C-alpha positions in Angstrom: 150.7 -35.5 100.9 148.6 -37.9 98.9 148.3 -41.5 100.0 148.3 -43.0 103.5 151.3 -44.8 105.0 151.2 -47.8 107.3 154.5 -47.0 109.0 156.7 -44.0 109.8 157.5 -41.6 107.0 161.1 -41.3 106.1 163.0 -38.9 104.0 162.7 -35.1 103.6 159.4 -33.4 103.1 159.9 -30.5 100.8 157.2 -30.6 98.2 153.9 -32.2 97.5 153.5 -35.2 95.2 151.3 -33.2 92.8 154.3 -31.1 91.7 155.8 -34.1 89.8 152.4 -34.8 88.1 152.1 -31.1 87.3 155.5 -31.3 85.6 154.5 -34.3 83.6 151.5 -32.4 82.4 153.5 -29.6 80.8 152.5 -31.3 77.5 149.0 -30.6 76.5 147.0 -33.1 74.5 149.7 -35.6 75.0 147.8 -38.6 73.5 146.4 -36.8 70.6 147.9 -36.6 67.1 149.2 -33.0 67.8 150.5 -32.7 71.4 151.3 -29.2 72.5 154.7 -28.5 74.2 154.6 -26.0 77.0 158.3 -26.0 77.6 159.5 -24.5 74.4 162.4 -22.7 75.8 164.5 -22.4 79.1 162.4 -19.4 80.2 159.3 -21.5 80.0 160.9 -24.0 82.3 161.8 -21.3 84.9 158.3 -19.7 84.6 156.7 -23.1 85.3 159.0 -23.7 88.3 158.1 -20.4 89.8 154.4 -20.8 89.2 154.3 -24.3 90.5 156.3 -23.3 93.6 159.4 -25.4 92.8 161.5 -22.2 93.0 161.0 -18.7 94.3 160.6 -15.6 92.3 164.1 -14.5 93.3 165.5 -17.9 92.2 163.7 -17.6 88.9 165.3 -14.1 88.2 168.7 -15.4 89.1 168.3 -18.5 86.8 167.2 -16.3 83.9 170.1 -14.0 84.4 172.5 -16.9 84.5 170.9 -18.4 81.4 171.7 -15.2 79.5 175.3 -15.6 80.4 175.4 -19.4 79.8 173.0 -20.1 76.9 174.5 -23.5 76.1 174.0 -24.7 79.6 170.4 -23.4 79.6 169.7 -25.4 76.5 171.3 -28.5 78.1 169.1 -27.9 81.2 166.0 -27.7 79.2 166.9 -31.0 77.5 167.4 -32.6 80.9 164.0 -31.3 81.9 162.3 -32.9 78.9 164.2 -36.2 79.4 163.1 -36.2 83.1 159.5 -35.3 82.3 159.2 -38.1 79.8 160.9 -40.7 82.0 158.5 -39.8 84.8 155.5 -40.1 82.5 156.5 -43.6 81.5 157.2 -44.7 85.1 153.9 -43.2 86.4 151.8 -44.9 83.7 153.6 -48.2 83.9 155.5 -48.5 87.2 155.7 -52.3 86.9 157.3 -52.3 83.5 160.7 -53.2 84.7 162.1 -54.2 81.3 161.7 -50.6 80.0 161.6 -48.7 83.2 165.2 -49.2 84.4 166.5 -46.4 82.2 163.7 -44.1 83.3 164.4 -44.8 87.0 168.1 -44.1 86.3 167.2 -40.7 84.9 165.2 -39.9 88.0 167.9 -41.1 90.3 170.4 -38.9 88.5 168.3 -35.8 89.3 167.7 -37.1 92.8 171.5 -37.3 93.5 171.9 -33.7 92.6 168.9 -32.6 94.8 170.0 -34.6 97.8 173.4 -33.2 97.6 171.9 -29.7 98.0 169.6 -30.7 101.0 170.4 -28.9 104.3 168.6 -28.3 107.6 167.5 -24.8 108.4 165.7 -23.4 111.3 162.0 -22.8 110.7 161.0 -19.1 110.9 157.8 -19.6 112.8 157.6 -23.3 113.8 160.5 -23.3 116.2 161.7 -26.5 114.5 164.3 -27.3 111.9 163.2 -28.1 108.4 164.7 -29.4 105.2 165.4 -27.0 102.4 167.2 -27.1 99.1 170.3 -24.9 99.0 170.8 -22.7 96.1 173.4 -23.4 93.4 174.5 -22.4 90.0 173.0 -25.5 88.3 170.6 -24.1 85.6 168.6 -27.3 86.1 168.1 -26.8 89.8 164.4 -26.4 89.2 164.3 -30.2 88.6 165.5 -31.0 92.2 162.1 -30.4 93.7 160.4 -32.3 90.9 162.7 -35.3 91.4 162.0 -35.2 95.2 158.3 -35.0 94.6 158.4 -37.9 92.2 160.4 -40.1 94.7 157.8 -39.3 97.3 154.9 -40.3 95.1 156.6 -43.5 93.8 157.2 -44.7 97.4 153.8 -43.9 98.7 150.3 -45.5 98.3 149.5 -42.6 96.0 151.3 -44.5 93.2 148.3 -46.8 92.9 146.0 -43.7 92.5 147.6 -42.3 89.5 145.2 -42.1 86.6 145.3 -40.9 83.1 142.6 -38.6 82.0 140.0 -40.3 79.8 139.4 -37.2 77.8 140.0 -37.8 74.1 143.6 -36.9 73.4 144.3 -35.4 76.8 146.7 -37.7 78.4 147.1 -35.6 81.6 147.8 -37.5 84.8 146.1 -37.0 88.1 145.7 -38.5 91.6 142.4 -40.1 92.1 141.5 -39.3 95.7 137.9 -40.1 95.3 136.5 -42.6 97.8 135.6 -45.2 95.3 138.4 -44.3 92.9 136.0 -43.5 90.1 137.4 -40.2 88.9 137.8 -40.2 85.1 138.8 -36.7 84.1 141.8 -34.3 84.8 139.1 -31.7 85.4 135.3 -31.8 85.2 135.4 -28.3 83.9 137.4 -29.1 80.8 137.6 -32.8 79.7 134.7 -33.9 81.7 132.4 -31.3 80.2 133.6 -32.1 76.7 132.9 -35.7 77.2 129.4 -34.9 78.4 128.8 -32.6 75.5 129.9 -35.3 73.1 127.7 -37.9 74.7 124.7 -35.5 74.5 125.4 -34.8 70.8 125.7 -38.5 70.0 122.4 -39.2 71.8 120.7 -36.4 70.0 122.0 -37.6 66.6 120.6 -41.0 67.3 117.3 -39.5 68.3 117.7 -40.3 71.9 117.0 -38.0 74.9 
């Protein structure tokens, strides 16, 4: 988990805080003139959930089969996902904007209520202890439960103060700055970082610099 806590931790631990940031980043080039949507259809949402570990491969297959039988509900679930994603983006970027954030927090709380209703205790297979898990259900938006729990964990942790927006031109991805001096600037040095370095080099060369 990102962030250190001064007191005892409370609430279920099911997912990492990075899951919610990864969900927000399902828009590429968010701050550019031409953002690219990764969740173009319900199957994209399910595929992301399976790849990110929010749901299992078996759950993904079951959701896709249900979506075939209930296409209108699948469309509605995708709309819920987009609404949650955009609400989380705004809250993460400006958590103190209470005037505009109330509706976004309400969107998150609505998904949290559904997730918490599906929480149950189950024996750990190897640990010998009980653990929290999300029970299955017929909600085609069930992939959003782990995302909502992840976001709640991040928003109530010291990690909230470490959320950064990538400085890459047009990128807009969010990340947790876990560097010691909080100086990280890019979502990835291999992508936006290298592009920025190449651009600076080009500009110095154009000006006749070294």
